[in-house]
C-alpha positions as CSV (number, residue, x, y, z in Angstrom):
1,M,73.6,26.5,-128.6
2,F,72.3,29.8,-127.1
3,D,70.3,31.8,-129.7
4,Y,71.7,35.4,-129.4
5,D,69.7,36.6,-132.4
6,A,66.4,35.5,-130.7
7,V,67.1,37.4,-127.5
8,A,68.5,40.6,-129.0
9,K,65.4,42.7,-128.6
10,R,64.7,41.9,-124.9
11,Y,68.4,42.0,-124.2
12,D,68.5,45.5,-125.5
13,Q,65.5,46.6,-123.6
14,H,66.4,45.1,-120.2
15,R,70.2,45.2,-120.1
16,K,71.4,48.8,-120.0
17,G,75.0,49.8,-120.5
18,G,77.5,51.0,-118.0
19,G,77.7,50.1,-114.3
20,P,80.2,50.1,-111.4
21,F,82.8,48.5,-113.7
22,M,82.9,51.4,-116.1
23,S,85.3,53.5,-114.0
24,S,87.8,50.6,-114.1
25,L,87.5,50.3,-117.9
26,L,88.0,54.0,-118.4
27,A,91.0,54.1,-116.0
28,L,92.7,51.2,-118.0
29,A,91.9,52.9,-121.3
30,D,93.6,56.0,-120.0
31,A,96.6,54.0,-118.8
32,A,96.9,52.6,-122.3
33,G,96.4,56.0,-124.0
34,A,93.8,54.2,-125.9
35,E,92.7,55.5,-129.3
36,Q,92.1,52.1,-131.0
37,V,89.6,50.2,-128.9
38,L,87.9,46.8,-129.4
39,E,84.9,45.5,-127.5
40,L,84.5,41.7,-127.7
41,G,80.9,40.5,-127.5
42,T,79.6,44.0,-127.9
43,G,76.0,42.8,-128.0
44,T,73.5,45.6,-128.8
45,G,76.1,48.3,-128.2
46,N,74.9,49.5,-124.8
47,N,78.3,49.3,-123.1
48,A,79.9,50.8,-126.2
49,C,77.5,53.8,-125.7
50,A,78.5,54.2,-122.1
51,F,82.2,53.9,-122.8
52,L,82.2,56.4,-125.8
53,D,80.0,58.9,-123.9
54,A,82.7,59.0,-121.2
55,R,85.8,58.6,-123.5
56,P,85.6,59.2,-127.2
57,V,88.3,57.5,-129.2
58,R,89.7,57.7,-132.7
59,C,88.5,54.2,-133.6
60,F,86.0,51.9,-131.8
61,V,85.2,48.4,-133.0
62,G,82.4,46.3,-131.6
63,L,82.7,42.6,-132.4
64,D,79.9,40.0,-131.9
65,Q,78.9,36.7,-133.4
66,S,75.2,37.7,-133.5
67,M,74.0,39.7,-136.5
68,G,70.7,40.3,-134.6
69,M,72.7,42.0,-131.8
70,L,74.9,44.0,-134.3
71,V,71.8,45.3,-136.2
72,R,70.5,46.8,-133.1
73,A,73.9,48.2,-132.1
74,A,74.2,49.9,-135.5
75,K,70.9,51.8,-135.0
76,K,72.4,53.6,-132.0
77,G,74.2,56.1,-134.2
78,L,77.6,55.7,-132.6
79,S,80.9,56.5,-134.3
80,A,81.9,52.8,-134.3
81,H,82.5,49.9,-136.6
82,W,80.3,46.8,-136.0
83,I,81.9,43.6,-137.2
84,R,80.5,40.0,-137.0
85,G,83.2,37.7,-135.8
86,N,84.5,35.3,-133.2
87,A,86.7,36.1,-130.3
88,V,88.7,32.9,-130.8
89,A,89.8,34.0,-134.3
90,L,89.9,37.8,-134.4
91,P,89.8,39.2,-137.9
92,F,92.5,41.8,-137.2
93,V,96.2,42.1,-137.9
94,N,98.7,41.9,-135.1
95,R,99.0,44.9,-132.7
96,S,95.8,46.6,-133.9
97,F,94.4,47.9,-130.6
98,D,95.5,49.9,-127.5
99,F,92.7,48.6,-125.4
100,L,90.4,45.5,-125.6
101,F,87.5,44.8,-123.2
102,S,84.4,42.6,-122.8
103,V,81.5,42.8,-120.4
104,L,80.0,39.5,-119.2
105,M,81.0,37.7,-122.4
106,L,83.7,35.3,-121.4
107,H,81.4,32.8,-119.7
108,H,79.8,32.0,-123.1
109,I,83.1,30.5,-124.3
110,R,84.1,27.1,-123.0
111,D,87.9,27.2,-123.8
112,I,89.1,30.7,-123.0
113,M,92.8,30.2,-123.9
114,P,92.4,30.9,-127.6
115,V,90.6,34.2,-126.7
116,M,93.5,35.2,-124.4
117,Q,96.0,34.4,-127.1
118,E,94.1,36.4,-129.7
119,C,93.8,39.3,-127.4
120,Y,97.6,39.2,-126.8
121,R,98.2,39.0,-130.5
122,V,96.1,42.1,-131.5
123,A,97.1,44.2,-128.5
124,R,99.8,46.7,-128.9
125,T,102.8,46.7,-126.6
126,G,101.8,48.5,-123.5
127,G,98.1,47.9,-124.3
128,Y,95.5,46.5,-121.9
129,T,92.9,43.8,-122.1
130,A,90.1,43.7,-119.6
131,F,87.2,41.2,-118.9
132,I,84.2,42.0,-116.7
133,T,82.8,39.0,-115.0
134,A,81.0,37.7,-111.9
135,S,82.9,35.8,-109.2
136,H,81.7,32.4,-107.9
137,D,81.3,34.0,-104.4
138,F,78.9,36.5,-105.8
139,I,77.0,33.8,-107.7
140,D,76.6,31.8,-104.5
141,R,75.2,34.9,-102.7
142,H,72.9,36.0,-105.4
143,P,69.3,36.5,-104.0
144,M,67.7,34.7,-106.9
145,N,69.1,31.4,-105.5
146,R,66.1,31.6,-103.1
147,Y,63.7,31.3,-105.9
148,F,65.5,29.2,-108.6
149,P,67.4,26.2,-107.0
150,S,69.6,25.6,-110.1
151,F,70.6,29.3,-110.5
152,A,74.1,29.1,-108.9
153,A,74.9,25.6,-110.3
154,I,74.1,26.9,-113.9
155,D,76.2,30.0,-113.6
156,K,79.2,28.4,-111.8
157,E,79.3,25.8,-114.5
158,R,79.5,28.6,-117.1
159,F,81.5,31.4,-115.4
160,Q,85.2,30.8,-115.1
161,D,86.4,31.7,-111.6
162,V,88.4,34.8,-111.3
163,P,91.8,33.2,-110.6
164,Q,91.4,31.0,-113.7
165,I,90.9,34.0,-115.9
166,E,93.9,35.9,-114.5
167,E,96.0,32.8,-114.9
168,A,94.9,32.4,-118.5
169,L,96.0,36.0,-119.2
170,R,99.4,35.3,-117.8
171,N,99.7,32.1,-119.7
172,A,98.9,34.0,-122.9
173,G,101.8,36.3,-122.3
174,F,100.5,39.3,-120.5
175,G,103.3,40.4,-118.2
176,E,101.1,42.3,-115.7
177,T,97.6,41.3,-114.4
178,G,95.2,42.4,-111.8
179,Q,91.7,42.6,-110.4
180,I,89.4,45.5,-109.7
181,H,86.2,44.7,-107.7
182,A,83.1,46.9,-107.8
183,K,79.6,47.0,-106.5
184,R,76.4,48.7,-107.7
185,D,74.2,50.5,-105.2
186,P,71.6,48.2,-103.8
187,E,68.3,48.1,-105.6
188,P,65.0,46.8,-104.3
189,I,63.7,43.5,-105.6
190,D,60.4,45.0,-106.5
191,E,57.9,45.0,-109.4
192,H,60.5,46.6,-111.7
193,Y,63.0,43.8,-110.9
194,L,60.3,41.2,-111.3
195,D,59.5,42.5,-114.8
196,K,63.2,42.0,-115.7
197,V,63.2,38.5,-114.4
198,A,60.0,37.7,-116.2
199,H,61.6,38.8,-119.4
200,R,64.7,36.7,-118.6
201,F,67.0,39.7,-118.7
202,I,70.1,37.5,-118.1
203,S,70.9,34.3,-120.0
204,T,70.8,32.3,-116.8
205,F,67.0,32.4,-116.8
206,D,66.9,30.9,-120.4
207,L,68.9,27.9,-119.1
208,I,66.7,27.2,-116.1
209,P,64.1,24.5,-116.9
210,D,60.7,26.0,-117.6
211,H,58.9,24.3,-114.7
212,E,61.5,25.6,-112.3
213,F,61.6,29.1,-113.8
214,Y,57.8,29.6,-113.7
215,A,57.5,28.2,-110.2
216,G,60.3,30.5,-109.0
217,L,58.8,33.5,-110.8
218,N,55.4,32.9,-109.1
219,R,57.0,32.7,-105.6
220,L,58.9,35.9,-106.3
221,R,55.7,37.6,-107.6
222,H,53.9,36.4,-104.4
223,D,56.6,37.8,-102.0
224,I,56.6,41.1,-103.8
225,S,52.8,41.3,-103.7
226,V,52.8,40.7,-100.0
227,D,55.6,43.0,-98.9
228,G,56.1,45.3,-101.9
229,C,59.7,44.1,-102.0
230,A,61.6,40.8,-101.7
231,G,64.8,42.2,-100.3
232,T,67.5,44.0,-102.1
233,M,69.9,43.1,-104.9
234,Q,73.5,44.5,-104.9
235,W,75.2,43.5,-108.2
236,E,79.0,42.9,-108.0
237,S,81.5,42.6,-110.8
238,V,85.2,41.9,-111.2
239,T,87.4,43.5,-113.8
240,I,90.3,41.2,-114.6
241,W,93.0,42.9,-116.7
242,G,96.3,42.2,-118.4
243,R,99.0,44.5,-119.8
244,K,101.1,43.4,-122.7
């Protein structure tokens, strides 16, 4: 099992909150008139910071299984409640929240139907649930495939494809569903990006065998040293939402 406590520090340092998906979350929160908000898999609270900076609410709850992550989140001084718990068995009464969201969390769960059912249970009528994820198409086009041969296979095994997530929302009872696609501005794959890869800033790199990881890292380092840049990276995300 992936050790979230062990990676909490480097996750916090190399995974900043916000991104091109934030405008979709804020729009859905506005549509729900959200004052009671739950983030599933809140991690170290970086996305909670970005959300609350843009849209303060009466009650914000961040839920995560990792106490190591939550300890770091609690140090950020947000007006929020940090709760250790599991998304497949939410510790809240029915119809507790106007808006629920998660950012790159769902692929850590093998069977997503209990999550969808729990989200439906704790959402208020008219409330929204939203999941930020990466599509299989984007995973296939990711520039790190050039350096780490198992990169796409690892992530496509973990990440549910977008239609599967939307279908699960409908099967859980959400009457309306939809998708919002977003892209971040391209960034150079340079020394800064190399440093993030070296620190395994995404969990994919923890799952690549060590021999493959270090061989790919050395090739990436070489290409950057020769040209100063190994191309560009344009991160893409999909927000999949459901309305109760």
